[in-house]
C-alpha positions as CSV (number, residue, x, y, z in Angstrom):
1,M,0.0,0.0,0.0
2,T,1.1,3.5,-0.8
3,I,0.2,6.5,1.4
4,Q,0.6,10.1,0.2
5,S,-0.6,13.2,2.0
6,K,-1.1,16.7,0.9
7,Q,-1.9,19.8,2.9
8,L,-5.1,21.4,1.3
9,D,-5.1,24.5,3.5
10,R,-4.2,25.5,7.0
11,D,-6.9,23.2,8.6
12,S,-7.1,20.2,6.4
13,K,-5.2,17.4,4.7
14,I,-6.0,14.9,2.0
15,I,-4.5,11.4,2.2
16,F,-4.3,9.3,-0.9
17,L,-4.3,5.5,-0.4
18,S,-3.5,3.0,-3.2
19,G,-3.1,-0.8,-3.3
20,R,-4.3,-3.0,-0.4
21,L,-5.2,-2.0,3.1
22,D,-4.9,-5.3,4.9
23,T,-3.4,-7.0,7.9
24,A,0.1,-6.5,6.6
25,S,-0.2,-2.8,5.8
26,S,-2.5,-1.7,8.6
27,P,0.2,-1.1,11.3
28,A,2.1,1.3,9.0
29,F,-1.2,3.0,8.1
30,E,-2.2,3.4,11.7
31,Q,1.2,4.9,12.6
32,K,1.0,7.4,9.6
33,I,-2.6,8.4,10.6
34,N,-1.5,9.0,14.2
35,E,1.2,11.4,12.9
36,L,-1.2,13.2,10.6
37,V,-4.1,13.7,13.1
38,D,-2.0,16.0,15.3
39,G,-2.8,19.6,14.5
40,T,-5.2,18.8,11.7
41,V,-8.8,20.0,11.8
42,D,-10.1,17.9,8.8
43,I,-8.8,14.8,7.1
44,I,-10.0,13.6,3.7
45,F,-9.1,10.0,2.6
46,D,-9.2,9.6,-1.1
47,L,-9.6,5.9,-1.8
48,K,-9.9,6.0,-5.6
49,D,-6.8,3.8,-6.0
50,L,-7.4,1.5,-3.0
51,G,-8.4,-1.9,-4.4
52,Y,-8.9,-3.9,-1.2
53,I,-9.7,-3.3,2.4
54,S,-9.7,-5.9,5.2
55,S,-11.3,-5.8,8.6
56,S,-8.0,-4.6,10.1
57,G,-8.0,-1.7,7.6
58,L,-11.6,-0.9,8.6
59,H,-10.5,-1.0,12.3
60,V,-7.8,1.7,11.6
61,L,-10.3,3.9,9.8
62,L,-12.7,3.5,12.7
63,L,-10.1,4.5,15.2
64,A,-9.3,7.6,13.1
65,Q,-13.0,8.4,13.0
66,K,-13.3,8.1,16.7
67,T,-10.2,10.3,17.3
68,M,-11.4,12.9,14.9
69,S,-14.9,13.0,16.4
70,A,-13.6,13.2,20.0
71,N,-11.7,16.3,19.0
72,N,-14.6,17.9,17.0
73,R,-12.8,17.3,13.8
74,K,-14.2,16.0,10.5
75,L,-13.1,12.9,8.6
76,V,-14.4,12.3,5.1
77,I,-13.8,9.4,2.7
78,R,-13.9,10.2,-1.0
79,N,-14.0,8.1,-4.1
80,P,-14.1,4.6,-2.6
81,S,-13.5,2.1,-5.4
82,G,-16.4,-0.3,-6.1
83,S,-15.0,-3.2,-4.1
84,V,-14.1,-1.0,-1.1
85,K,-17.6,0.7,-1.2
86,N,-19.2,-2.8,-1.2
87,V,-17.2,-3.7,2.0
88,F,-18.3,-0.4,3.6
89,D,-21.9,-1.1,2.7
90,M,-21.9,-4.8,3.8
91,T,-20.3,-4.0,7.2
92,G,-22.4,-0.9,8.0
93,F,-19.2,1.3,7.8
94,S,-21.0,3.6,5.3
95,K,-23.3,4.7,8.1
96,I,-20.4,5.5,10.5
97,V,-18.3,7.7,8.2
98,T,-19.0,10.6,5.8
99,L,-18.7,9.3,2.2
100,E,-18.3,11.6,-0.8
């Protein structure tokens, strides 16, 4: 999995994920998210190039959502690929996060 981030403005970042977010890549993703959450008001995940997400990947996104909500911050998920969107829908994750 590849993780790239870009500062959109003073208060928000966009994070581009590509490849697979699975058991092998989740720990590195979680570490990166923990670094990015500090000092950020809004985080946008662009999942256009993410082809697969496992339950461990969902877990990391859920932790990020909880952290952001606890700090009155916004987390948005954009452009989930078809297979990733199906996983979100089947697990109920679509109801937990903001999808665009």
